[in-house]
GUGU-113425 format. One record per residue (C-alpha): residue number from 1; x, y, z; residue in three letters. Coordinates in nm, 4 decimals. Last residue first. Layout:
<recs>
> k; c1; c2; c3; r
> NUM; X; Y; Z; Ala
...
</recs>
This chain:
<recs>
> k; c1; c2; c3; r
> 427; -13.9006; -5.0008; 3.4213; Leu
> 426; -13.8773; -5.2246; 3.1162; Thr
> 425; -13.5448; -5.0964; 3.0386; Asp
> 424; -13.4211; -5.1736; 3.3912; Leu
> 423; -13.5155; -5.5387; 3.3170; His
> 422; -13.3056; -5.5328; 2.9904; Asp
> 421; -13.0064; -5.4017; 3.2150; Ala
> 420; -13.0724; -5.6977; 3.4549; Trp
> 419; -13.0772; -5.9494; 3.1582; Ile
> 418; -12.7628; -5.8096; 3.0329; Gln
> 417; -12.6039; -5.8076; 3.3534; Leu
> 416; -12.7101; -6.1851; 3.3687; Trp
> 415; -12.5630; -6.3129; 3.0401; Thr
> 414; -12.2383; -6.1170; 3.0960; Arg
> 413; -12.1988; -6.2408; 3.4628; Cys
> 412; -12.2436; -6.6113; 3.3291; Glu
> 411; -11.9897; -6.5829; 3.0663; Arg
> 410; -11.7371; -6.4359; 3.3287; Asp
> 409; -11.7933; -6.6810; 3.5844; Tyr
> 408; -11.4301; -6.6223; 3.7100; Ser
> 407; -11.3886; -6.9967; 3.8310; His
> 406; -11.1411; -7.0347; 4.1160; Leu
> 405; -11.3732; -7.2513; 4.3421; Asp
> 404; -11.1018; -7.4143; 4.5621; Tyr
> 403; -10.9951; -7.1709; 4.8149; Thr
> 402; -11.2815; -6.9417; 4.7975; Gly
> 401; -11.5212; -7.2293; 4.8312; Glu
> 400; -11.3169; -7.3615; 5.1536; Ile
> 399; -11.3666; -7.0288; 5.3384; Gly
> 398; -11.4455; -6.6986; 5.1578; Lys
> 397; -11.5462; -6.5973; 4.8084; Arg
> 396; -11.4343; -6.2466; 4.7395; Ala
> 395; -11.7169; -6.0219; 4.6269; His
> 394; -11.6840; -5.8497; 4.2867; Gly
> 393; -12.0455; -5.7510; 4.2575; Leu
> 392; -12.1011; -5.9653; 3.9473; Val
> 391; -11.9256; -6.2474; 4.1002; Ala
> 390; -12.1669; -6.2362; 4.4004; Glu
> 389; -12.4519; -6.2418; 4.1559; Ala
> 388; -12.2987; -6.5372; 3.9795; Val
> 387; -12.2527; -6.7429; 4.3091; Glu
> 386; -12.6127; -6.6502; 4.4207; Ser
> 385; -12.7737; -6.7747; 4.0937; Pro
> 384; -12.9802; -6.5199; 3.9173; Cys
> 383; -13.3519; -6.5966; 3.9898; Gln
> 382; -13.4820; -6.2374; 3.8687; Leu
> 381; -13.5349; -6.1331; 4.2354; Arg
> 380; -13.1744; -6.2532; 4.3135; Ser
> 379; -13.0425; -6.0176; 4.0299; Leu
> 378; -13.2581; -5.7440; 4.1987; Gly
> 377; -13.1108; -5.7900; 4.5385; Thr
> 376; -12.7474; -5.7512; 4.3953; Arg
> 375; -12.8594; -5.4527; 4.1603; Val
> 374; -13.0331; -5.2894; 4.4771; Ser
> 373; -12.7248; -5.3354; 4.6816; Arg
> 372; -12.5212; -5.1539; 4.4279; Arg
> 371; -12.8035; -4.8859; 4.4214; Leu
> 370; -12.7689; -4.8445; 4.7980; Asp
> 369; -12.4144; -4.7258; 4.7548; His
> 368; -12.5346; -4.3984; 4.6047; Pro
> 367; -12.7438; -4.3331; 4.9099; Thr
> 366; -13.1035; -4.3464; 4.9962; Trp
> 365; -13.3891; -4.1599; 5.1907; Ser
> 364; -13.7241; -4.2818; 5.1328; Asp
> 363; -13.8623; -4.1496; 4.8118; Ile
> 362; -13.8996; -3.7953; 4.6941; Asn
> 361; -13.6076; -3.7739; 4.4611; Leu
> 360; -13.3649; -3.5090; 4.5980; Met
> 359; -13.3753; -3.1457; 4.5360; Gln
> 358; -13.4895; -3.0558; 4.8928; Gly
> 357; -13.1894; -2.8246; 4.9809; Ser
> 356; -13.0458; -3.0802; 5.2486; Lys
> 355; -13.1091; -3.3904; 5.0197; Arg
> 354; -12.9347; -3.2034; 4.7238; Leu
> 353; -12.6271; -3.1196; 4.9674; Val
> 352; -12.6033; -3.4801; 5.0909; Trp
> 351; -12.6059; -3.6205; 4.7494; Ser
> 350; -12.3224; -3.3625; 4.6516; His
> 349; -12.1106; -3.4777; 4.9601; Glu
> 348; -12.1773; -3.8533; 4.8551; Ser
> 347; -12.0664; -3.7900; 4.4994; Leu
> 346; -11.7588; -3.5864; 4.6073; Ser
> 345; -11.6611; -3.8545; 4.8568; Lys
> 344; -11.6697; -4.1148; 4.5896; Gln
> 343; -11.3794; -3.9176; 4.4194; Thr
> 342; -11.3633; -3.7527; 4.0731; Leu
> 341; -11.0703; -3.8497; 3.8691; His
> 340; -10.7345; -3.6802; 3.8399; Phe
> 339; -10.5905; -3.5180; 3.5280; Asn
> 338; -10.7122; -3.1758; 3.6468; Ser
> 337; -10.9507; -2.9509; 3.4555; Ser
> 336; -11.2542; -3.0301; 3.6693; Gly
> 335; -11.2079; -3.3720; 3.8510; Ser
> 334; -11.2014; -3.6134; 3.5391; Arg
> 333; -11.4683; -3.8881; 3.5016; Phe
> 332; -11.3288; -4.1217; 3.2216; Leu
> 331; -10.9622; -4.0863; 3.3417; Tyr
> 330; -10.6533; -4.0602; 3.1606; Glu
> 329; -10.7031; -3.7426; 2.9423; Gly
> 328; -10.8259; -3.7044; 2.6035; Asn
> 327; -11.1265; -3.7446; 2.3769; Glu
> 326; -11.3828; -3.7907; 2.6252; Pro
> 325; -11.6232; -4.0814; 2.6091; Lys
> 324; -11.9666; -3.9896; 2.6747; Ile
> 323; -12.1521; -4.1309; 2.3907; Ser
> 322; -11.9414; -4.4495; 2.3575; Val
> 321; -11.9896; -4.4997; 2.7309; Leu
> 320; -12.3725; -4.4936; 2.6939; Tyr
> 319; -12.3634; -4.7503; 2.4045; Ala
> 318; -12.1514; -4.9682; 2.6105; Ile
> 317; -12.3619; -4.9540; 2.9140; Ala
> 316; -12.6894; -5.0298; 2.7114; Gln
> 315; -12.5117; -5.3349; 2.5540; Arg
> 314; -12.4277; -5.4832; 2.8866; Pro
> 313; -12.0673; -5.4685; 3.0152; Leu
> 312; -11.8824; -5.7712; 3.1456; Gln
> 311; -11.6865; -5.6166; 3.4254; Ile
> 310; -11.3282; -5.7483; 3.4318; Tyr
> 309; -11.1622; -5.8170; 3.7682; Arg
> 308; -10.8255; -5.6902; 3.9332; Glu
> 307; -10.8256; -5.7951; 4.3208; Val
> 306; -10.7119; -5.5350; 4.5644; Asp
> 305; -11.0460; -5.5949; 4.7456; Thr
> 304; -11.1540; -5.2509; 4.7624; Lys
> 303; -11.0872; -5.2143; 4.4009; Ser
> 302; -10.8417; -5.0087; 4.1721; Glu
> 301; -10.7776; -5.2324; 3.8758; Ser
> 300; -11.1228; -5.2616; 3.7429; Ile
> 299; -11.1207; -5.3647; 3.3595; Arg
> 298; -11.4342; -5.2975; 3.1758; Leu
> 297; -11.5567; -5.5399; 2.9033; Thr
> 296; -11.7624; -5.5043; 2.5950; Ser
> 295; -11.5198; -5.7138; 2.3808; Asn
> 294; -11.4776; -5.4324; 2.1236; Lys
> 293; -11.5308; -5.1479; 2.3498; Phe
> 292; -11.2633; -5.2415; 2.5833; Asp
> 291; -11.2661; -4.9798; 2.8514; Ile
> 290; -10.9394; -4.9933; 3.0808; Asp
> 289; -10.7715; -4.7415; 2.8544; Lys
> 288; -11.0314; -4.4725; 2.9419; Ile
> 287; -10.9418; -4.5288; 3.3158; Lys
> 286; -11.2290; -4.5628; 3.5644; Ile
> 285; -11.1830; -4.4156; 3.9000; Ala
> 284; -11.5259; -4.2788; 3.9698; Cys
> 283; -11.6926; -4.6236; 3.8622; Ile
> 282; -11.4711; -4.7986; 4.1188; Glu
> 281; -11.5507; -4.5443; 4.3921; Gly
> 280; -11.9219; -4.5965; 4.2988; Thr
> 279; -11.8856; -4.9768; 4.3741; Arg
> 278; -11.9745; -5.1805; 4.0770; Cys
> 277; -12.3330; -5.3267; 4.0255; Gly
> 276; -12.2778; -5.2878; 3.6433; Thr
> 275; -12.5969; -5.1271; 3.5114; Trp
> 274; -12.6940; -4.9283; 3.8346; Leu
> 273; -12.3240; -4.8234; 3.9042; Thr
> 272; -12.3037; -4.7010; 3.5384; Leu
> 271; -12.6296; -4.4808; 3.5687; Arg
> 270; -12.4983; -4.3264; 3.9110; Leu
> 269; -12.1650; -4.2578; 3.7702; Ile
> 268; -12.3195; -4.1069; 3.4681; Ser
> 267; -12.5463; -3.8808; 3.6774; Lys
> 266; -12.2484; -3.7747; 3.8747; His
> 265; -12.0652; -3.6705; 3.5533; Lys
> 264; -12.3630; -3.4422; 3.4535; Pro
> 263; -12.3927; -3.2816; 3.7960; Arg
> 262; -12.6827; -3.3920; 4.0018; Phe
> 261; -12.9726; -3.1304; 4.0007; Ala
> 260; -13.2115; -3.3811; 3.8402; Ser
> 259; -13.3335; -3.3749; 3.4736; Asn
> 258; -13.1658; -3.7011; 3.3739; Pro
> 257; -13.2129; -3.8803; 3.7201; Leu
> 256; -13.5955; -3.8427; 3.7715; Trp
> 255; -13.7229; -4.1084; 3.5375; Ala
> 254; -13.4646; -4.3609; 3.6215; Leu
> 253; -13.5269; -4.2900; 3.9801; Phe
> 252; -13.8935; -4.3233; 3.9532; Gln
> 251; -13.8527; -4.6690; 3.7931; Ser
> 250; -13.6153; -4.7632; 4.0415; Leu
> 249; -13.8388; -4.6858; 4.3107; Glu
> 248; -14.1192; -4.9076; 4.1570; Asn
> 247; -13.8798; -5.1775; 4.1072; Asp
> 246; -13.7863; -5.1548; 4.4717; Ser
> 245; -13.4791; -4.9585; 4.5894; Leu
> 244; -13.2881; -5.1394; 4.8562; Val
> 243; -13.1880; -4.9967; 5.2025; Arg
> 242; -13.0224; -5.2465; 5.4277; Arg
> 241; -12.6877; -5.1083; 5.5244; Gly
> 240; -12.5639; -5.2106; 5.8580; Lys
> 239; -12.6307; -4.9533; 6.1256; Asn
> 238; -12.3335; -4.7350; 6.1882; Ser
> 237; -12.0769; -4.8199; 6.4281; Thr
> 236; -11.9787; -4.6536; 6.7579; Leu
> 235; -12.2561; -4.8002; 6.9892; Lys
> 234; -12.2548; -4.6682; 7.3319; Val
> 233; -12.3837; -4.9455; 7.5671; Lys
> 232; -12.2475; -4.7694; 7.8726; Thr
> 231; -12.0280; -5.0669; 7.9468; Gln
> 230; -11.8873; -5.0493; 7.5912; Arg
> 229; -11.8006; -4.6869; 7.6339; Leu
> 228; -11.6021; -4.7884; 7.9462; Ser
> 227; -11.4134; -5.0777; 7.7612; Ala
> 226; -11.3267; -4.8368; 7.4722; Lys
> 225; -11.1986; -4.5835; 7.7222; Ala
> 224; -10.9536; -4.8437; 7.8524; Leu
> 223; -10.8299; -4.9060; 7.5044; Leu
> 222; -10.7923; -4.5325; 7.4356; Ala
> 221; -10.6004; -4.4993; 7.7804; Pro
> 220; -10.3395; -4.7683; 7.6794; Asn
> 219; -10.1928; -4.8762; 8.0052; Ala
> 218; -9.8334; -4.7978; 8.1129; Phe
> 217; -9.6611; -5.0418; 8.3495; Ser
> 216; -9.4070; -5.1615; 8.0836; Asp
> 215; -9.2961; -4.8088; 8.0498; Ser
> 214; -9.3812; -4.6072; 7.7459; Phe
> 213; -9.2076; -4.5349; 7.3974; Lys
> 212; -9.0903; -4.8981; 7.3781; Gly
> 211; -9.1887; -4.9841; 7.0164; Asn
> 210; -9.4950; -5.1901; 7.1203; Gly
> 209; -9.6097; -4.9177; 7.3446; Ile
> 208; -9.5923; -4.6694; 7.0482; Ala
> 207; -9.7829; -4.9142; 6.8069; Phe
> 206; -10.0412; -4.9868; 7.0770; Glu
> 205; -10.0799; -4.6073; 7.1414; Tyr
> 204; -10.1416; -4.5435; 6.7637; Ala
> 203; -10.3684; -4.8349; 6.7528; Ser
> 202; -10.5881; -4.6978; 7.0344; Ser
> 201; -10.6031; -4.3586; 6.8579; Phe
> 200; -10.7060; -4.5315; 6.5307; Glu
> 199; -10.9778; -4.7390; 6.6796; Arg
> 198; -11.1129; -4.4309; 6.8994; Leu
> 197; -11.1108; -4.1938; 6.5967; Val
> 196; -11.2777; -4.4451; 6.3587; Asn
> 195; -11.5563; -4.5253; 6.6274; Gly
> 194; -11.6220; -4.1626; 6.6596; Ala
> 193; -11.6348; -4.1107; 6.2896; Gln
> 192; -11.9057; -4.3634; 6.2569; Val
> 191; -12.1025; -4.1749; 6.5227; Lys
> 190; -12.0665; -3.8369; 6.3735; Ala
> 189; -12.3845; -3.6960; 6.5087; Gly
> 188; -12.2229; -3.3868; 6.6820; Arg
> 187; -12.2881; -3.5762; 7.0210; Glu
> 186; -12.1013; -3.8906; 6.8982; Ile
> 185; -11.7861; -3.6639; 6.8357; Ile
> 184; -11.8083; -3.5154; 7.1834; Gly
> 183; -11.8451; -3.8449; 7.3408; Ser
> 182; -11.5332; -3.9675; 7.1672; Val
> 181; -11.3307; -3.6854; 7.3101; Leu
> 180; -11.4851; -3.7082; 7.6619; Asp
> 179; -11.4233; -4.0798; 7.6664; Val
> 178; -11.0672; -4.0202; 7.5444; Val
> 177; -10.9936; -3.7768; 7.8314; Asp
> 176; -11.1885; -4.0034; 8.0898; Gln
> 175; -10.9433; -4.2778; 8.0140; Arg
> 174; -10.6482; -4.0574; 8.0914; Thr
> 173; -10.3727; -3.8790; 7.8764; Ile
> 172; -10.0756; -3.8063; 8.0819; Glu
> 171; -9.8471; -4.0482; 7.8866; Met
> 170; -9.9157; -3.8727; 7.5552; Ala
> 169; -9.8258; -3.5448; 7.6955; Leu
> 168; -10.0986; -3.2666; 7.5982; Lys
> 167; -10.0270; -3.0399; 7.3014; Asp
> 166; -10.2390; -3.2476; 7.0539; Gly
> 165; -10.5408; -3.3272; 7.2770; Leu
> 164; -10.8360; -3.1579; 7.1007; Lys
> 163; -10.7192; -3.0508; 6.7672; Val
> 162; -10.4861; -3.3563; 6.7570; Val
> 161; -10.7645; -3.6071; 6.8300; Val
> 160; -11.0368; -3.4693; 6.6110; Asp
> 159; -10.9472; -3.3375; 6.2688; Ala
> 158; -10.5749; -3.4593; 6.3092; Tyr
> 157; -10.6471; -3.8256; 6.3603; Leu
> 156; -10.9188; -3.8557; 6.1059; Thr
> 155; -10.7280; -3.6581; 5.8483; Arg
> 154; -10.4092; -3.8711; 5.8993; Arg
> 153; -10.6193; -4.1971; 5.8723; Thr
> 152; -10.7938; -4.0639; 5.5512; Glu
> 151; -10.4674; -3.9601; 5.3790; Asn
> 150; -10.3035; -4.2971; 5.4589; Gln
> 149; -10.6370; -4.4873; 5.3318; Gly
> 148; -10.6183; -4.3038; 5.0055; Lys
> 147; -10.2548; -4.3764; 4.9726; Lys
> 146; -10.3061; -4.7501; 5.0544; Lys
> 145; -10.2558; -4.8589; 5.4108; Arg
> 144; -9.9914; -5.0327; 5.6034; Ala
> 143; -9.7149; -4.8210; 5.4518; Gly
> 142; -9.4929; -4.9305; 5.1710; Ala
> 141; -9.1203; -4.9095; 5.2257; Ile
> 140; -8.9582; -4.6960; 4.9670; Val
> 139; -8.5884; -4.7768; 4.9052; Lys
> 138; -8.3598; -4.4910; 4.9819; Gly
> 137; -8.0833; -4.6987; 5.1425; Asn
> 136; -8.1844; -4.5606; 5.4937; Pro
> 135; -8.5420; -4.6859; 5.4299; Ala
> 134; -8.8045; -4.4429; 5.2961; Arg
> 133; -9.1517; -4.4210; 5.4088; Arg
> 132; -9.4990; -4.4884; 5.2945; Asp
> 131; -9.7719; -4.4151; 5.5557; Glu
> 130; -9.9552; -4.6052; 5.8264; Ile
> 129; -9.6638; -4.7434; 6.0195; Tyr
> 128; -9.3652; -4.5290; 6.0780; Asn
> 127; -9.5036; -4.1885; 5.9717; Gln
> 126; -9.8451; -4.2377; 6.0812; Leu
> 125; -9.7742; -4.3836; 6.4189; Tyr
> 124; -9.4893; -4.1549; 6.5142; Phe
> 123; -9.6828; -3.8470; 6.3795; Glu
> 122; -9.9862; -3.9359; 6.6052; Ile
> 121; -9.7573; -4.0022; 6.9158; Leu
> 120; -9.5854; -3.6648; 6.8542; Ser
> 119; -9.9078; -3.4973; 6.8379; Thr
> 118; -10.0267; -3.6719; 7.1575; Val
> 117; -9.7134; -3.5113; 7.3194; Thr
> 116; -9.3824; -3.7199; 7.3716; Phe
> 115; -9.1821; -3.4533; 7.5564; Gln
> 114; -9.1381; -3.6265; 7.8832; Asp
> 113; -9.1301; -3.9668; 7.6999; Val
> 112; -8.7997; -3.8628; 7.5173; Asn
> 111; -8.7163; -4.0616; 7.2290; Asn
> 110; -8.9983; -3.9489; 6.9926; Phe
> 109; -8.9581; -3.5871; 7.1170; Glu
> 108; -8.5898; -3.5863; 7.0298; Arg
> 107; -8.6870; -3.7254; 6.6804; Ser
> 106; -8.9363; -3.4459; 6.6465; Ala
> 105; -8.6780; -3.1886; 6.7351; Ser
> 104; -8.4273; -3.3376; 6.4791; Glu
> 103; -8.6919; -3.3284; 6.2033; Lys
> 102; -8.7751; -2.9766; 6.2917; Lys
> 101; -8.4004; -2.8800; 6.2899; Lys
> 100; -8.3762; -3.0536; 5.9415; Arg
> 99; -8.6745; -2.8796; 5.8073; Lys
> 98; -8.5534; -2.5430; 5.9118; Leu
> 97; -8.1993; -2.6105; 5.7771; Asp
> 96; -8.3535; -2.6935; 5.4270; Lys
> 95; -8.5684; -2.3852; 5.4550; Leu
> 94; -8.2526; -2.1728; 5.5183; Glu
> 93; -8.0835; -2.3339; 5.2310; Thr
> 92; -8.3660; -2.2558; 4.9920; Ala
> 91; -8.3882; -1.8970; 5.1080; Pro
> 90; -8.0136; -1.8307; 5.0717; Cys
> 89; -7.9192; -1.5459; 5.2934; Ile
> 88; -7.6707; -1.2905; 5.1884; Gly
> 87; -7.8793; -0.9873; 5.2969; Asp
> 86; -7.9929; -0.9269; 4.9368; Ser
> 85; -8.1189; -1.2965; 4.9296; Arg
> 84; -8.3327; -1.2228; 5.2457; Lys
> 83; -8.4872; -0.9210; 5.0853; Ser
> 82; -8.5638; -1.1332; 4.7553; Lys
> 81; -8.7506; -1.3905; 4.9805; Leu
> 80; -8.9584; -1.1135; 5.1336; Asp
> 79; -9.0187; -0.9592; 4.8027; Leu
> 78; -9.1318; -1.3002; 4.6701; Leu
> 77; -9.3656; -1.3619; 4.9584; Ala
> 76; -9.5473; -1.0482; 4.8584; Ala
> 75; -9.5606; -1.1497; 4.4935; Arg
> 74; -9.6996; -1.4803; 4.6041; Ala
> 73; -9.9713; -1.3238; 4.8210; Glu
> 72; -10.0776; -1.0863; 4.5311; Val
> 71; -10.0795; -1.3742; 4.2846; Leu
> 70; -10.2987; -1.5611; 4.5269; Ser
> 69; -10.1842; -1.8727; 4.7341; Ile
> 68; -10.4480; -2.1410; 4.7797; Ser
> 67; -10.5405; -2.0603; 4.3960; Pro
> 66; -10.2378; -2.1329; 4.3093; Phe
> 65; -9.9979; -2.3683; 4.4857; Asn
> 64; -9.7216; -2.2217; 4.7134; Gly
> 63; -9.3857; -2.0556; 4.7448; Ile
> 62; -9.1477; -2.3180; 4.6217; Lys
> 61; -8.7810; -2.2344; 4.6422; Val
> 60; -8.5423; -2.2263; 4.3460; Gln
> 59; -8.1713; -2.2339; 4.2801; Thr
> 58; -7.9331; -2.1162; 3.9913; Leu
> 57; -7.5854; -2.1752; 4.1461; Lys
> 56; -7.3897; -1.8657; 4.2786; Asn
> 55; -7.2627; -2.0645; 4.5795; Asn
> 54; -7.3651; -1.8802; 4.8733; Ile
> 53; -7.5576; -1.5909; 4.7273; Pro
> 52; -7.7735; -1.8505; 4.5357; Ser
> 51; -7.8725; -1.7492; 4.1915; Arg
> 50; -8.2672; -1.7110; 4.1730; Tyr
> 49; -8.5965; -1.8841; 4.0984; Arg
> 48; -8.8958; -1.8059; 4.3299; Tyr
> 47; -9.1563; -2.0624; 4.2670; Phe
> 46; -9.5447; -2.0480; 4.2419; Phe
> 45; -9.7318; -2.3721; 4.1660; Thr
> 44; -10.0260; -2.4492; 3.9354; Lys
> 43; -10.1499; -2.8014; 3.9708; Thr
> 42; -10.3299; -2.9121; 3.6397; Gly
> 41; -10.2001; -3.2791; 3.6526; Ser
> 40; -9.9495; -3.1974; 3.3666; Lys
> 39; -9.8093; -2.8892; 3.5758; Gly
> 38; -9.8570; -2.5255; 3.5318; Ser
> 37; -9.5316; -2.3988; 3.6806; Arg
> 36; -9.5297; -2.0320; 3.7708; Leu
> 35; -9.2163; -1.8260; 3.8160; His
> 34; -9.1481; -1.5259; 4.0296; Leu
> 33; -8.7988; -1.4188; 3.9636; Gly
> 32; -8.8722; -1.0829; 3.8196; Arg
> 31; -9.1322; -0.9164; 4.0449; Tyr
> 30; -8.9955; -0.5765; 4.0258; Glu
> 29; -9.0354; -0.5887; 3.6322; Gly
> 28; -9.1522; -0.9246; 3.4992; Ile
> 27; -9.3474; -1.2481; 3.6092; Asp
> 26; -9.2534; -1.6016; 3.4800; Arg
> 25; -9.4473; -1.8861; 3.3100; Thr
> 24; -9.3198; -2.2403; 3.3338; Leu
> 23; -9.4656; -2.5387; 3.1417; Ser
> 22; -9.6023; -2.8779; 3.2644; Asp
> 21; -9.8868; -2.8714; 3.0053; Asp
> 20; -10.2156; -2.8342; 3.2111; Pro
> 19; -10.3775; -2.5250; 3.0557; Lys
> 18; -10.3344; -2.1725; 3.1785; Leu
> 17; -10.6438; -1.9661; 3.1754; Asn
> 16; -10.6607; -1.9105; 3.5565; Gln
> 15; -10.3066; -1.7922; 3.5411; Ile
> 14; -10.3748; -1.5365; 3.2777; Thr
> 13; -10.6744; -1.4224; 3.4644; Arg
> 12; -10.4792; -1.3701; 3.7825; Thr
> 11; -10.2412; -1.1484; 3.5959; Thr
> 10; -9.8619; -1.1941; 3.5193; Leu
> 9; -9.6849; -0.8877; 3.4095; Pro
> 8; -9.6420; -0.8334; 3.0401; Lys
> 7; -9.3862; -0.9335; 2.7852; Ser
> 6; -9.3955; -1.2863; 2.9260; Asn
> 5; -9.1317; -1.5298; 2.8107; Gln
> 4; -9.2942; -1.8862; 2.8296; Gln
> 3; -9.0486; -2.1261; 2.9743; Thr
> 2; -9.0506; -2.4867; 2.8250; Pro
> 1; -8.9717; -2.7922; 3.0257; Met
</recs>
């Protein structure tokens, strides 16, 4: 890992202009010891590098990531760490001791029902079931969810449950506490989030009960709350999506999109969704290496169903991909200067912003996912066989058919996606 030897102090502009290359840059003068790593993914991290007063070995301790931590804040933290080192304290050793004590404290809470708070309950559920973890032998044990699902579950529980009930003892939470929590989420218009919170909170309790954290007579308050909410006819799920864009609306959409306020990459994602019927999340995560321009196929490895499949690209999609293909990087739609892809959430959020600001196409309200449903409905309208249309969307076949019919329908999918793309041209 190369280290750039600066002759001038670090500046914010210098840091902003650093490219992702996994190199180290260091400050000078009174801030000597402050290093900045610009990683391959584009993450820029401040470190304090020094010789430990305990064993005289070269040691480093992380200060934070830029721009969450500014250069001024990093320098202030550096001076504080330097002061500790002057007093004979090794900051890295101190940090390790602090983490160890926190872990021991959490462990005591997990095993003591009188200290088992809601936050402890949530962490127990996340760390021991939802998220990846290490076995005593160092082997990684996969969590119950994929990485994206792990992050979303943690965000869901912390954003609502921990914020409202985190400091309370888990054994003292009542049915009414949970009903009030869920009702508050519903009142702010987040009905789906309310359902997610109730489901995960109930699962957290079930997991803890199953692991002996509560007495045999303890009743899951989230489960009781679910029964109460059902009795009051409260619906905690969104309405089933039924929005389909008609040919007339698709014609308006295709004319409006090029000059719309959507960002260029978002426009490309919407175009490819309409040509292929893929999920927008699948399009967002396209890797350049998975596009086969010679055979006109796109390999989808990150899918909702965990089943790898190949999309048979129509001529229009291939021509468009050739025109936007970047020269470097792993993903077709990179997020900023990082080496990670745009997320489906960013597309949905931008759509919401355009709608709120009155910049959305003037037709009945629609979402990016409605384009996928419009492709499926449009194929049926063109007399595409149902089994082929389902294969186009990558839907897993169920029951006996899913067990015995293992045909991929690649040739048929290519034919009908080309028919669909040609139909879009006529609009």
